[in-house]
C-alpha positions in Angstrom: 89.8 139.8 82.6 86.4 138.3 81.8 84.4 137.1 84.8 83.0 133.6 84.8 79.2 133.4 84.8 77.0 132.8 87.8 75.0 129.5 88.2 71.4 129.9 89.2 70.5 127.8 92.3 67.1 126.3 93.1 66.5 128.8 95.9 66.7 132.0 93.8 70.3 132.7 94.7 73.3 132.4 92.4 76.9 131.2 92.8 79.9 132.1 90.7 80.9 129.1 88.5 84.6 129.5 89.2 85.6 129.7 92.9 88.8 129.4 94.9 89.3 126.5 97.3 91.4 126.6 100.4 91.5 122.9 101.3 95.0 122.0 102.6 96.1 125.6 102.4 97.8 126.3 105.7 96.4 129.2 107.8 99.6 131.1 107.5 99.4 131.0 103.6 95.6 131.5 103.3 95.5 135.3 103.7 97.9 135.9 100.8 96.4 133.3 98.6 92.8 134.5 99.0 93.9 138.1 98.7 95.5 137.3 95.4 92.5 135.3 94.2 90.3 138.3 95.0 92.6 140.7 93.2 92.4 138.3 90.2 88.6 138.8 90.2 87.6 135.6 92.0 84.4 136.2 93.9 83.7 132.8 95.4 85.8 131.3 98.2 85.3 127.8 99.5 86.4 126.9 103.1 85.3 124.5 105.9 85.5 124.1 109.6 87.9 121.2 109.0 90.3 123.4 107.1 91.0 125.6 110.1 91.4 128.7 108.0 88.0 130.3 108.1 89.3 133.3 110.1 92.1 133.8 107.6 89.6 133.7 104.7 87.6 136.5 106.4 90.8 138.5 107.1 91.8 138.2 103.4 88.4 139.5 102.3 88.6 142.4 104.8 92.1 143.3 103.6 91.3 143.0 99.9 88.9 146.0 99.9 86.3 143.9 98.2 82.9 144.3 99.8 81.8 141.2 101.8 78.5 141.3 100.0 80.4 140.8 96.7 82.1 137.6 97.8 80.3 134.3 97.9 81.6 132.3 100.8 81.0 128.6 101.5 81.8 126.8 104.7 80.9 123.3 105.9 79.9 121.4 109.1 82.3 118.5 109.9 81.3 114.9 110.6 81.9 115.2 114.3 79.2 117.8 114.5 76.3 116.0 112.9 73.0 116.2 114.8 70.8 119.2 115.7 72.6 120.8 118.7 76.1 120.1 117.5 75.4 121.4 114.1 73.9 124.6 115.5 77.0 125.1 117.7 79.3 124.3 114.8 77.6 126.9 112.6 77.8 129.5 115.3 81.5 128.8 115.7 82.1 129.1 112.0 80.2 132.5 111.9 82.3 133.7 114.8 85.6 132.7 113.1 84.4 134.4 109.9 83.1 137.4 111.7 80.0 137.4 109.4 76.3 137.7 110.0 75.7 135.1 107.4 77.3 132.6 105.0 76.3 132.3 101.4 76.3 128.5 101.4 76.5 126.1 104.2 77.2 122.4 103.4 77.1 119.1 105.2 80.7 118.1 104.5 80.1 114.3 104.3 77.0 112.2 104.9 78.9 109.8 107.3 76.0 107.4 106.9 77.3 105.0 109.6 76.4 107.7 112.2 72.7 107.8 111.0 72.5 111.5 111.7 72.8 113.3 108.3 69.0 113.7 108.0 68.9 115.4 111.4 71.8 117.6 110.3 70.0 118.4 107.1 66.8 119.4 109.1 69.0 121.8 111.1 70.5 123.3 108.0 66.9 124.0 106.8 66.3 125.9 110.1 69.5 127.9 109.5 68.3 128.9 106.0 65.0 129.9 107.4 66.8 132.1 109.9 68.6 133.9 107.1 72.0 133.1 108.5 72.7 130.6 105.8 71.4 132.0 102.5 71.7 128.7 100.7 72.2 125.2 102.0 73.6 122.1 100.4 75.6 119.0 100.8 79.0 117.6 99.9 79.9 114.0 98.9 76.3 112.8 99.0 75.4 109.9 96.8 72.0 109.4 95.2 70.6 107.3 98.1 71.6 110.0 100.6 70.0 112.7 98.5 66.8 110.7 98.0 66.5 110.3 101.8 66.8 113.9 102.8 64.6 115.2 100.0 62.0 112.5 100.6 62.0 113.2 104.4 61.9 117.0 104.3 60.7 118.1 100.8 63.8 120.4 100.7 66.3 119.8 97.9 69.9 120.9 98.4 71.0 123.8 96.3 74.4 122.2 95.7 76.1 118.9 96.0 79.9 119.3 96.1 81.6 116.1 95.1 85.0 114.8 93.9 84.7 115.1 90.1 87.3 115.2 87.4 87.9 113.5 84.0 88.8 110.1 85.7 85.7 110.3 87.9 82.8 111.8 86.0 79.8 110.6 88.0 77.4 110.7 85.1 74.6 109.0 86.9 74.8 111.4 89.9 75.0 114.4 87.6 71.9 113.2 85.8 70.1 113.0 89.2 71.3 116.5 90.0 69.9 117.8 86.7 66.6 116.1 87.2 66.3 117.6 90.7 67.8 121.1 89.9 70.8 120.5 92.2 74.0 122.3 91.1 77.0 120.1 90.7 80.2 121.5 92.3 83.5 119.7 91.7 86.1 119.5 94.4 89.5 118.3 93.2 88.4 119.4 89.6 92.0 118.7 88.5 92.3 115.3 90.1 94.8 116.8 92.5 97.0 117.4 89.5 97.2 113.8 88.5 95.1 114.3 85.4 97.4 117.0 84.1 100.0 114.6 82.8 97.5 112.6 80.8 98.6 112.6 77.1 95.0 113.2 75.9 94.8 116.4 78.0 98.3 117.4 76.9 97.4 116.9 73.2 94.2 119.1 73.6 96.2 121.7 75.4 98.9 121.8 72.8 96.5 122.0 70.0 94.8 125.2 71.3 97.7 126.8 73.1 96.3 126.4 76.6 97.7 124.8 79.7 96.4 121.3 80.8 94.8 122.8 83.9 92.9 125.3 81.7 91.7 122.6 79.5 90.3 120.5 82.3 88.7 123.4 84.0 87.1 124.5 80.7 85.8 120.9 80.3 84.1 121.4 83.7 82.7 124.8 82.7 81.2 123.4 79.5 79.6 120.6 81.4 78.0 123.2 83.7 80.0 122.2 86.8 81.0 124.7 89.4 84.8 124.4 90.1 86.9 125.4 93.1 90.6 124.9 92.1 93.2 125.7 94.7 96.7 127.0 94.6 99.0 129.2 96.6 101.0 130.2 93.5 99.9 133.6 92.1 100.6 132.7 88.5 98.6 129.4 88.9 95.7 131.2 90.7 95.5 133.6 87.7 95.8 130.8 85.1 93.0 128.9 86.7 90.6 131.9 86.2 91.4 132.5 82.5 88.8 130.2 81.1 86.3 132.3 79.1 88.2 133.3 75.9 88.3 129.8 74.4 86.1 126.7 74.0 86.7 123.1 73.6 85.2 121.6 70.5 83.1 118.5 70.4 86.0 116.2 69.6 88.0 117.5 72.6 85.0 117.2 74.9 84.5 113.6 73.7 88.2 112.7 74.1 88.2 113.9 77.7 85.0 112.1 78.3 86.7 108.9 77.3 89.1 109.3 80.3 86.4 108.1 82.7 87.9 105.3 84.9 85.9 105.4 88.1 89.1 106.5 89.8 88.4 108.0 93.1 91.2 109.9 94.8 89.4 110.8 98.0 87.5 108.6 100.4 84.4 106.6 99.6 81.3 108.6 100.7 79.5 105.4 101.6 81.9 104.6 104.3 84.0 107.7 105.2 83.6 109.1 108.7 86.9 110.7 109.7 90.5 110.9 108.5 
C-alpha cells in the first residue's frame, strides 16, 4: 500500500498528510481502532484531552509494534485549561496519560475568544515548544482575526490550523491566509460527518472512476493540499480511507466538488463556542 506524503511545516518538521482521528471513538474501542490503523500504515494519530482516549492511543501504539518515533501524535488543550498555569498542567496531564516524553503537535483546541485567554495560552505553547516537549505547536478552529492576534503579539506563526473543512464548508479565505503565512491546513470532519457522501455530485464522480464517495472527498482534500484525519472504527473503512494515492481527480471533478460550497458548518461557530 502506498504511503501518503508528508507535509512540510513552517518549523522544519513534517506531518503525514493522512492521519487517523479518534474524536468520539469510545476509549473501549480506541485501542483496536488505532491498532488497525497502524497496521494499515497510518502513521499519524490525532487525539485530544477532551476525547478521553489519550491513554488508549498510547496503548495501541505500544501494542502495534510500531516505534513511537515513527508515529506522529497530536493532542490538544481544552477550553477549560486556557491560561499559562492551567495550560502547563493540562499538557503535563496529557503527557502522563500518553506516557510520552514529547508530543509531535500540540494544539489549542478552540480560541474561546470570550475568555480572552487564547493569547496567553499561545504564549505558553511557545514555551512548551522551546522546551522540546512539544515538537510543533498550532491551533484548531482559529479564524483569521485570532491568527492575526497571536502572530502579531508573539511573532510566532502556528504550524497548523485544524478546522472544520469539507466540500460544503471550504473556507477559501482562511486557506488563502494559511498559504500566505505558511500555515498548514488540517481538516477535521473532512467527510462532513458522512453527510456529504450522499451528494449526487460526489456519487457521480465516484461512479465514473470506480471509487467510493469517501475516497473521492478525501482525494479532493489531498489535491488541495489539506491534511485529513478521517475516523472510523470499522476495519474496512479505515483501510478504504487510506487508499488515496493510486488515482487522481481531473479538473472537471475538482471543479464540480468546488461548486458544493454552501457555508454549511456542522460543528460550533469558533467565534462564540466555549464548551459543549
